[in-house]
C-alpha positions in Angstrom: -22.8 72.9 -106.9 -21.4 76.2 -105.8 -24.1 76.3 -103.0 -23.1 72.9 -101.8 -19.4 73.7 -101.7 -20.1 76.8 -99.7 -22.2 74.9 -97.3 -19.4 72.4 -96.8 -16.9 75.1 -96.1 -19.4 76.8 -93.7 -19.8 73.5 -91.9 -16.0 73.0 -91.4 -15.9 76.4 -89.8 -18.9 75.8 -87.6 -18.5 72.2 -86.5 -17.3 72.5 -83.0 -20.0 70.6 -81.1 -21.0 67.0 -81.4 -24.1 65.0 -82.3 -27.3 66.7 -83.4 -30.7 65.0 -83.1 -32.5 63.3 -86.0 -35.6 61.5 -87.2 -39.2 62.1 -87.9 -41.1 58.9 -87.1 -41.4 56.2 -84.5 -39.8 52.8 -84.6 -41.8 49.6 -84.4 -42.1 47.0 -81.8 -39.5 44.5 -80.6 -38.0 41.9 -83.0 -40.1 38.8 -83.8 -39.0 35.3 -83.3 -38.8 34.6 -87.0 -35.3 34.1 -88.5 -34.8 36.0 -91.7 -31.8 35.7 -94.0 -30.6 38.1 -96.6 -32.4 37.6 -99.9 -30.3 35.9 -102.6 -30.3 38.9 -104.9 -29.0 39.2 -108.4 -26.4 41.7 -107.1 -25.2 39.1 -104.6 -24.9 36.4 -107.1 -23.1 38.7 -109.5 -20.7 39.7 -106.8 -20.1 36.1 -105.7 -19.3 35.0 -109.3 -17.4 38.1 -110.2 -13.7 37.4 -110.6 -12.5 41.1 -110.7 -11.8 42.4 -107.2 -13.4 45.6 -105.9 -12.6 47.6 -102.8 -15.1 49.7 -100.9 -14.2 52.2 -98.2 -16.1 52.1 -94.9 -15.8 54.7 -92.2 -17.0 54.3 -88.6 -16.4 55.8 -85.1 -16.7 52.8 -82.9 -14.1 51.3 -80.6 -13.6 48.4 -78.2 -16.2 45.7 -78.3 -18.4 47.5 -80.8 -15.6 47.9 -83.3 -14.6 44.2 -82.7 -18.2 43.2 -83.5 -18.2 45.3 -86.7 -14.8 43.8 -87.8 -16.1 40.3 -87.2 -19.0 41.0 -89.5 -16.7 42.5 -92.1 -14.3 39.5 -91.9 -17.1 37.0 -92.4 -18.5 39.1 -95.3 -15.1 39.1 -97.0 -14.9 35.3 -96.6 -18.3 34.9 -98.2 -17.4 37.4 -101.0 -13.7 37.2 -101.5 -13.7 39.5 -104.5 -15.0 42.4 -102.3 -12.6 44.0 -99.9 -13.8 46.4 -97.3 -11.2 49.0 -96.4 -12.0 50.2 -92.9 -11.2 53.6 -91.4 -11.9 54.1 -87.7 -12.1 57.6 -86.4 -12.1 58.4 -82.6 -14.8 60.5 -81.1 -18.5 60.6 -81.7 -20.5 60.5 -85.0 -20.1 64.3 -85.5 -16.3 64.0 -85.3 -16.5 61.4 -88.0 -18.6 63.6 -90.1 -16.1 66.5 -89.7 -13.4 64.3 -91.1 -15.6 63.4 -94.1 -16.4 67.0 -94.7 -12.7 67.9 -94.6 -12.0 65.2 -97.2 -14.8 66.6 -99.4 -13.3 70.1 -99.2 -9.9 68.7 -100.1 -11.4 67.1 -103.2 -11.1 63.5 -102.0 -13.8 60.9 -102.6 -16.3 60.3 -99.8 -16.5 56.8 -98.4 -18.6 54.1 -100.1 -20.1 53.2 -96.7 -20.4 55.8 -93.9 -21.8 54.5 -90.6 -23.5 57.8 -89.5 -25.8 58.6 -86.7 -29.5 59.0 -87.5 -29.1 62.5 -86.1 -26.9 63.5 -89.1 -29.3 62.7 -91.9 -30.6 66.2 -92.2 -27.2 67.6 -93.0 -26.0 64.6 -95.1 -29.1 64.5 -97.2 -29.2 68.2 -97.9 -25.5 69.0 -98.3 -23.5 66.0 -99.2 -25.5 64.3 -102.0 -25.5 60.7 -100.7 -26.5 57.7 -102.9 -29.9 56.8 -101.6 -30.7 53.1 -101.0 -33.0 52.8 -104.0 -30.2 54.0 -106.2 -28.0 51.1 -105.0 -30.7 48.4 -105.6 -30.4 46.4 -108.9 -34.2 46.2 -109.1 -37.3 47.3 -107.4 -38.0 43.6 -106.5 -34.7 43.2 -104.7 -35.2 46.6 -103.0 -38.5 45.4 -101.6 -37.0 42.1 -100.5 -34.4 44.0 -98.5 -36.9 46.4 -97.0 -39.2 43.4 -96.0 -36.5 42.3 -93.6 -36.9 45.3 -91.3 -39.2 45.8 -88.4 -42.2 48.1 -88.8 -41.1 51.7 -88.5 -37.3 51.1 -88.3 -36.7 52.0 -91.9 -38.0 55.5 -91.1 -35.0 56.1 -88.8 -32.8 56.5 -91.8 -35.3 58.5 -93.9 -35.2 62.2 -94.7 -37.8 64.2 -96.5 -39.4 60.9 -97.8 -36.1 59.5 -99.1 -34.4 56.4 -97.8 -31.0 58.1 -97.3 -29.5 55.2 -95.4 -30.2 51.8 -94.1 -30.7 51.2 -90.4 -27.9 49.1 -88.9 -27.6 49.8 -85.2 -30.4 50.8 -82.9 -30.0 52.0 -79.3 -32.5 52.9 -76.6 -32.0 54.3 -73.1 -32.8 52.0 -70.2 -31.9 52.6 -66.6 -28.8 50.8 -65.1 -29.0 50.0 -61.3 -26.1 49.2 -59.0 -28.0 46.6 -56.9 -25.1 46.4 -54.3 -25.6 50.1 -53.5 -29.3 49.6 -53.3 -28.8 46.8 -50.7 -26.2 48.9 -48.8 -28.8 51.7 -48.6 -31.5 49.4 -47.3 -33.4 49.3 -50.7 -34.7 46.4 -52.6 -35.9 45.7 -56.2 -39.3 46.9 -55.1 -37.7 50.3 -54.5 -36.4 50.7 -58.1 -38.0 53.9 -59.3 -40.5 54.0 -62.1 -41.1 57.8 -62.1 -38.8 60.8 -61.7 -40.4 61.7 -58.4 -39.5 58.3 -57.1 -35.9 58.8 -58.4 -35.5 61.9 -56.2 -36.6 59.9 -53.2 -34.3 56.9 -53.9 -31.4 59.2 -54.7 -31.8 60.9 -51.3 -31.7 57.5 -49.5 -28.7 56.4 -51.5 -26.8 59.6 -50.7 -27.6 59.6 -47.0 -27.0 55.9 -46.4 -24.0 55.3 -48.7 -22.5 58.6 -49.7 -22.6 57.6 -53.3 -24.0 59.7 -56.2 -27.7 59.0 -56.6 -28.4 59.4 -60.3 -26.9 60.5 -63.6 -28.5 60.9 -67.0 -26.8 60.5 -70.4 -25.1 63.8 -71.2 -22.8 63.1 -74.1 -22.1 65.9 -76.6 -25.5 65.3 -78.2 -29.1 65.9 -77.4 -30.2 62.3 -77.2 -30.7 62.1 -73.4 -32.1 65.6 -73.5 -34.8 64.6 -76.0 -35.7 61.6 -74.0 -36.5 63.9 -71.0 -38.2 66.6 -73.0 -40.4 64.3 -75.1 -41.3 62.2 -72.1 -42.6 65.3 -70.4 -44.8 66.1 -73.4 -42.5 68.8 -74.7 -40.8 69.6 -78.0 -37.6 71.2 -79.3 -39.0 72.4 -82.6 -42.2 74.0 -83.8 -44.8 71.8 -85.4 -43.5 72.5 -89.0 -40.0 71.6 -87.8 -38.6 74.9 -89.2 -38.0 76.9 -86.0 -36.7 76.1 -82.5 -39.1 76.0 -79.6 -37.4 75.7 -76.2 -39.9 77.7 -74.1 -42.9 75.2 -74.2 -43.9 73.9 -70.8 -42.7 70.3 -71.4 -39.2 71.4 -72.4 -38.9 73.9 -69.5 -40.2 71.4 -66.9 -38.0 68.5 -68.2 -34.8 70.6 -68.1 -35.8 72.0 -64.7 -36.2 68.5 -63.3 -32.8 67.6 -64.6 -31.3 70.7 -63.1 -32.9 69.9 -59.7 -31.0 66.7 -59.5 -27.8 68.7 -59.6 -28.9 71.5 -57.3 -30.1 69.0 -54.7 -26.8 67.2 -54.9 -28.2 63.9 -56.3 -26.2 64.3 -59.5 -22.6 65.6 -60.1 -21.2 67.7 -63.0 -19.3 64.9 -64.7 -18.7 64.3 -68.4 -20.2 61.1 -70.0 -16.9 59.2 -69.7 -16.5 60.2 -66.1 -20.1 59.2 -65.3 -19.5 55.7 -66.8 -16.3 55.2 -64.8 -18.0 56.4 -61.7 -20.8 53.8 -62.2 -18.4 50.9 -62.9 -16.3 51.8 -59.9 -19.3 51.4 -57.7 -19.9 55.1 -56.8 -23.2 55.7 -58.7 -26.5 54.0 -58.0 -28.7 54.9 -61.0 -27.5 55.6 -64.6 -29.8 56.3 -67.5 -27.8 55.8 -70.7 -27.6 53.8 -74.0 -28.0 50.0 -74.2 -25.0 50.1 -76.4 -22.8 50.5 -73.3 -24.2 47.5 -71.6 -21.3 45.1 -72.4 -18.7 47.5 -71.2 -20.6 48.5 -68.1 -21.3 44.9 -67.0 -17.8 43.7 -67.9 -16.1 46.5 -65.8 -18.5 46.3 -62.9 -17.6 44.0 -60.0 -21.1 44.3 -58.5 -24.6 43.2 -59.5 -26.0 45.3 -62.4 -29.6 45.2 -63.4 -31.5 47.1 -66.1 -35.0 48.5 -65.9 -37.2 50.8 -68.0 -36.3 54.4 -67.8 -38.5 56.4 -65.4 -41.4 58.4 -66.7 -43.0 61.7 -65.6 -46.2 61.3 -63.6 -49.1 61.6 -66.0 -47.1 61.5 -69.2 -46.2 58.8 -71.7 -42.6 57.6 -71.9 -40.9 58.6 -75.2 -37.3 57.4 -75.8 -35.4 58.5 -79.0 -33.9 55.7 -80.9 -30.1 56.3 -81.2 -27.6 54.4 -83.2 -26.4 54.5 -86.8 -27.3 53.8 -90.4 -25.3 52.7 -93.5 -25.0 55.7 -95.8 -23.4 55.4 -99.2 -21.6 57.9 -101.4 -20.7 55.4 -104.2 -21.2 56.6 -107.8 -19.5 53.9 -109.9 -21.7 50.9 -110.8 -19.1 48.4 -109.7 -18.9 49.9 -106.2 -22.6 50.4 -105.9 -23.1 46.7 -106.6 -20.5 45.8 -104.0 -22.1 48.1 -101.4 -25.5 46.6 -102.1 -24.1 43.2 -101.5 -22.6 44.3 -98.3 -25.8 45.9 -97.1 -27.8 42.7 -97.8 -25.3 40.6 -95.9 -25.1 43.0 -92.9 -28.9 43.1 -92.7 -29.3 39.4 -93.0 -26.7 36.8 -92.2 -24.4 39.3 -90.5 -27.0 41.0 -88.3 -27.5 38.1 -85.8 -23.9 38.0 -84.5 -23.6 41.8 -84.8 -26.6 42.5 -82.6 -25.6 39.8 -80.1 -22.0 41.0 -79.8 -22.3 44.8 -80.2 -24.9 45.7 -77.6 -27.0 47.4 -80.2 -30.6 46.3 -81.0 -31.4 44.8 -84.3 -33.6 46.8 -86.7 -34.5 43.7 -88.6 -36.9 40.8 -88.0 -34.2 38.3 -87.1 -34.1 35.9 -84.2 -31.6 37.2 -81.7 -30.4 35.5 -78.6 -31.2 37.9 -75.8 -29.7 38.0 -72.3 -31.5 39.6 -69.4 -30.1 43.0 -70.2 -31.1 43.0 -73.9 -34.6 41.8 -73.0 -35.1 45.1 -71.1 -33.9 47.1 -74.0 -36.2 45.3 -76.5 -39.1 45.8 -74.0 -38.3 49.6 -74.2 -38.7 49.7 -78.0 -42.5 50.3 -77.9 -41.7 53.6 -76.2 -39.2 54.7 -78.9 -39.5 57.7 -81.1 -36.9 59.0 -83.6 -34.3 61.6 -82.9 -35.3 65.1 -84.1 -33.1 66.9 -86.5 -32.2 70.5 -86.1 -33.3 72.5 -89.2 -31.1 74.6 -91.3 -28.4 72.3 -92.6 -25.0 73.6 -91.4 -26.8 76.2 -89.3 -28.5 73.3 -87.5 -25.0 72.1 -86.5 -24.3 75.4 -84.8 -27.7 75.2 -83.1 -26.6 71.8 -81.7 -23.4 73.2 -80.4 -25.3 76.1 -78.7 -27.9 73.7 -77.2 -25.2 71.5 -75.6 -23.3 74.5 -74.3 -26.5 76.1 -72.8 -27.6 72.7 -71.4 -24.4 72.4 -69.5 -24.6 76.0 -68.2 -28.1 75.2 -66.8 -27.1 71.8 -65.3 -23.7 72.5 -64.0 -23.7 76.3 -63.4 -27.3 76.7 -62.2 -28.3 79.2 -65.0 -32.0 80.2 -64.8 -33.9 77.6 -66.9 -36.7 79.8 -68.4 -34.7 82.9 -69.3 -31.7 80.9 -70.6 -33.8 78.7 -72.8 -35.8 81.8 -74.1 -32.5 83.6 -75.0 -31.2 80.4 -76.7 -34.5 80.1 -78.7 -34.3 83.7 -79.9 -30.7 83.4 -81.0 -31.2 80.1 -82.8 -34.3 81.3 -84.7 -32.5 84.4 -85.7 -29.7 82.3 -87.1 -32.3 80.3 -89.1 -34.0 83.4 -90.4 -30.7 84.9 -91.5 -29.1 81.9 -93.2 
């Protein structure tokens, strides 16, 4: 207990950056056409017939349309189960900022939320330092646990696993497609046949865009996380950790070549040093031709763009297989009391079954369950990308891993925006991070 308290205090001091990567296995294929409803479990029946009211606390970091989709799900759940009230706390910022708030509450001696919607990339820290209530501990019986698990696509449950334990339950899944401003393509004299499928082709297209329209050619997801970074590194056959996942490995050929390619986009003037929010506003204002980012942003991007937007599969590296980390978030519980654990179990069943259809259709996220979803042309592309998905890789070292994440993001920006030498800068970062891991 003393070790855990110290780890939490260390994390509060060290949490300056944002999202760290997470995951250890690949997701499955796109959702099938079979409609699956939540199993009528004993816990659900008990909750439905229970007269005593219970309140569970839920924390999330979403806003705008995604928050609205979540609140719609919660409102419908409370209508179906009027004795269960979900008290929602929304925190601005990314998943890491939400985790910071939760850690601060823990240090202050406050109870952790009954339901925490946390990124898959946070599982390492949460599982090792914050003592979550694993999904099997919430289930009333093994039979009902298996019924719930059977609703999920092959491989997706692994997104919310850590060290063989089902720490959370997958809820939102994102993938990185390529957004194209077709109006800029036409202005540049390009057609759909010119949409790039490899990064070499991206350079050629970006050059035409810049010369013929003056717009920015291409931008890649660069939020305060390593999600886009991992998509490039893994797709070039590289890695960020050693095979045993205990040390950092930033000097392998795939990693160096992927980051070098990304830097070249900036040094050649095809990309600009903009933050993620600036990139999105630049795209929706019509001044960016190609944008590789999360499918989760599709509703906002399309709604705010007054030009034709089309989605395509993210480009690959010539001779290498595409590998796109699955982003998104899982339900993670910290409930200890039986009454609240039962209420959380009921909520998870509802959200994974009856609530999943409308959530997936309204939020922009992909469904991790085998439920029939009405897909528009944009979502079809995203689901077609799922066979190329892999899981986010967690930094090792618990709270030290969070500091590694901060250092990676800072170093990445120095390479991209300030032109730092790729090989020597990554080598120095690797040495410093491994020294931190050895001395923890």
